[in-house]
N, C-alpha and C positions, 0 to 999 in steps of 0.2 A: 346229358343235354348236348345234343349234336344236331346240326342241320344236314349232315351227310349220312345216308343210310349205311354206308360201308365203313364209316369211321365211328367206332363206338364211343359213347360218352364216357367221361371219367368221373366217377362219383365223388372222389376226393376233390377234384377240381370244381365240380358243381357246388359242393358244400362250401368250399373256400370262397368261391365267387359270390354266393348268396350272403355269407357271413361278412365278407369284406364290404360288399355293397351296402348292406344294412347298417353296419357300423359307421361307414362314411356318410351315409345319408343322415343318421342321427347326429354325427359330429357336425355336419354342415348346418343342420337345423339349430344346433346349439350355438354355433357361431353367429348365425343370423339373429337369434334371440338375444344374445349378449350384446351385439352391436346396437340393436334397437333399444335394449335396456339402458345403455350408456348415453343415449340421446340422439343417435343417428335416425333420421326419418325412415320409418319402415317402408314407405313408398320408394324412396331412393334405393334402399337396400334390395328390395324385391325386384325393382326394375333392372338394376345392374345384374343381379343374379340370373333373372330370366333371359336377358339379352345374351349373356355369356353362355348359358345353357343352350340357347337356340343356335348360336354361332358354332359351338363345339359339336353339337349333334349333327348339323347339316354340312359343316365344312371341315370335319376332323381329317378326312382323307386328303383334302386339298392342302390343309395346313401341313400335314406330314410330308406330302410330296414336295411342297415348296421348301420345307426344311432340308430335304435331301437333294433338291434341284432336279427331281425326277419329272418325267413326262410320259403320258400315256402313249403306247405304241399299238399299232394295228397288226393283224396277222400278216399283212403284206410287208410291214416294216421289220418284223421280228418273227419270221415263220417257225424257226426251230424252237424258240422259247414258247410261243403259243402252242406248238405241237405237243411239247412236254406237258404243259398245263392242261391242255385238252384231254390228254390220255389220263392224267391223274384225276381230273374232275369226273371223267367217265367211270374210272375205277372206283372212286369214292361215291359216285352218284350224288353229286352236289352241283349247285350253281357255279358257273365260272366267274371269277372276279375279273375286273378290268386289269390289264397288264401294263406295267410301267417299267421304265429303265432309268437309272440315275447314273451320272458320271462318277468317276473315281474320287479319291485314290484307293479306297479300301474295298475289299470283298465283303459284301453284306447283303441282306435282304430283309424285308419287313412286310407285314400285312396289316391293314387298318380299314376302318369303315364302320358305319352305324348298324349294318346288318349284312346277312349273307348275299343279298341281291344288290347291295350298294357298297361293295368292298373293293379294295385294290391291292394287288400284290406287286411289289416293286423289287427289282433286282439291280444291283450295281453292275456297271460294265466290266470291271475287273473280275467279278465273280463269273460272269458269262465266259470270259476268256480263259480263266485259269483252272476252273474245275472240270473234272472229267464228266461226261454225260450222266453217269450213275450218281456221282456226287451231287451234281446240280439237281437231279431228280429228287434226291433225298432232302435237300434244302427246301425245294418247292413243296414237297409233301408235308414237311414240317410247318411251313407257313400256311398251307391250306388247312392243316389241322387246327391252327389257331382260329381260323374263320369258322370251321365246322363246330368247334367247341364253344363258340360265342365269347371266348375270353377277350377277344379284341375289343368287343363292345364294352365289356365290364372295365377293362383297363382304360378305355377312353373316358368313361364316366368317372372312374375312380380318380384319374389324373385331373379331370376337370374340377372335381370338388375341392381338391387341394389348391388348384390355381384360383378358383373363385374365392375361397376363404382368404387366401393371401392378398388378392386384389381388394377385397372388401376391407380387410384390416388396414391395408395401405391407404385406401380412400378415407377411412375413419381417422387415421392419423393426420393426414393433411387437412381434412375438413376442420379438425379441432385446432391444429396448429395455425391455420390461416383463416380463422373465423372472421367474417366480414362485418362492416358497418359499425354501429354504436355498441354492438355486443362484444366487440373484440376484447375490451378490458376484462369484462366478467368471464369471458371464455378463457382468457389467459390465466386467470386466478384458479380456475378449476381444471386447467389442462393437464397438469402433472398426474393426478391420480387416474384420470381417464386414459391418458396415453400409456401409463404404467400397466393398467388393466388390459389394454388392447395388446401391448407387447407380450404379456404373459399368455393371453389367449392365442396369439399368433404362434408363439413357441410351442405350446401344447398341441395346437392343431397341426402344425407342420410335422412335429415329431410322430404323432399318431398316424397321420396320413402316410408319412414316409415309411414307417414300419409295416403298415397294413399292405401298402402297394407292393413292397418288396417281397413279403411273404407270399402273396398271390402270384407275383411275377415269376418267382423262382420255381414254384410248383407247376405253373402253366407251361414253362419251358420244358420241364421233364415230361409232362403229359403230351406235348406236341412232338417231342423226340420219339416217344413210344408210338404214338399214332402214326407218325410219318414213317417210322421204320417198319411197322406192321403193314402199312398200305403198300409200300414198295417191295417189302420182303427182303430188303437189303440193309440191315442195320450197320453193317461194316462200311457201306458207302457213305452213310450219314456221319459215322464216326470219323472217317477220313476227311470229309468236308469240314467238320468241326475243327480238326487239328490244323488243316490248311488255313482256314479263316482266322483262327486264334493266333497261329504262328505269323500270319501276314501282318497282324496288328503291331508286331515288334519293329517293323521297318517303317511304319507310318509316323511322320513328324508329330510331335506332341500337340502342336497347335491344331492340326487336322483332327486328332482324336478328340480334343476338347470341343471342337466345332460340331462333331457328330454326337457327342455325349447326350444332348437333350432327347435324342430319339432312341437311347439305349433300351428303354422298356419295351419298345416295339421290335427291335432288331433281332436278327438270328443270333448274333454274338455281340457282346458289348464292345464299344470302342475303348479298349483298355489294353495296354501293353503288359501282358502277364509276366514278362521277363524283367520288368523294371522293379527293383527292390522297393521303390517308393510306392508301389501299387498295392501293397498289403492292405492298407486301410480301405482303399477303393474297392478291393475284392470283397472285403468284409460287408460292405454296404451295397454290393452290386445287385443289379436287377436280375441277374442270371446265376444259376448254380455254378460251381467251379467246373472247369473243363474236365477234371478228373472224375467228378461225380456224374457228369453227363456220359462220359465214356464207359464208366462202370455200369450204368443202367442199360446202355446199348449192348454191352457184352452179355448182360442177363437175358435180354430179348433174343440175342443171337443164339444163346444156349437153349432158350425155349423153342426156337424154330429148328433146333437140331443142326445148326450150322457150326462149322469148326472155326474157332477163333484164329485170326491171322497171326497171333503171336504177341509179344510184348509191344506196348505202345510207346511211341517216341513223343514225349511231351515237351 
């Protein structure tokens, strides 16, 4: 499933996207049903869910840009960046996304949007300054692959379902805790079992959503690495960019990494200091495969293309 003629679809990714989406929709429906069953008005539940779905569908790209502090740039403002993206889109035979640039401090990039014609590709200023042209081209090809594979859309919807479920559970908790009028006494008498049930549902929903999204996210990164490397024909350049970006994270202050963490699922590389011994647990639940795994896969592509490996990797 791809919107670019020269970027092949990944069957494994397609199956995972369909399965993840189906399971999350069923999970979301179960949450709504349970909340209605415990006494929350179905009208209130459905109105809130519909409003959040609408906002996320139409404004997901704006929300992501706001989170990164990014802004749309024209070809006149960033001619070199637009030039690279123009060439890659022509090579892939796909629609060109809007182009944005975000301030530092870290090197990174992401793509988001509700469809191929309403997508945005954002690159941080440090990435533009520190990567070699071939490395930047590899990163941009990787992000365009996400748009072509449509996994950007699925990740947007998948993340939304988890957010909606959490907000509905929170709303149910406060509505029961602060019941109004003369019903407050009777509400308080029945509050504990209702709140307990809601907390259990919340934990289950979060755990399942968390695992499903990460399984999909890790595979989609490998799929985008492969498609991006094949599009440019330079897997070694993408591998070099991965090592530079991941190594750059080690010099970023912890507070800046935490601030960028909410967008990890969309980013080229997670905001995570791989050299920090305390990061082991974070790597276990990361939205991305390990750097070692990504480099190994790129080496395989390099061998398939008949290119000589540049030698041992410096991790």
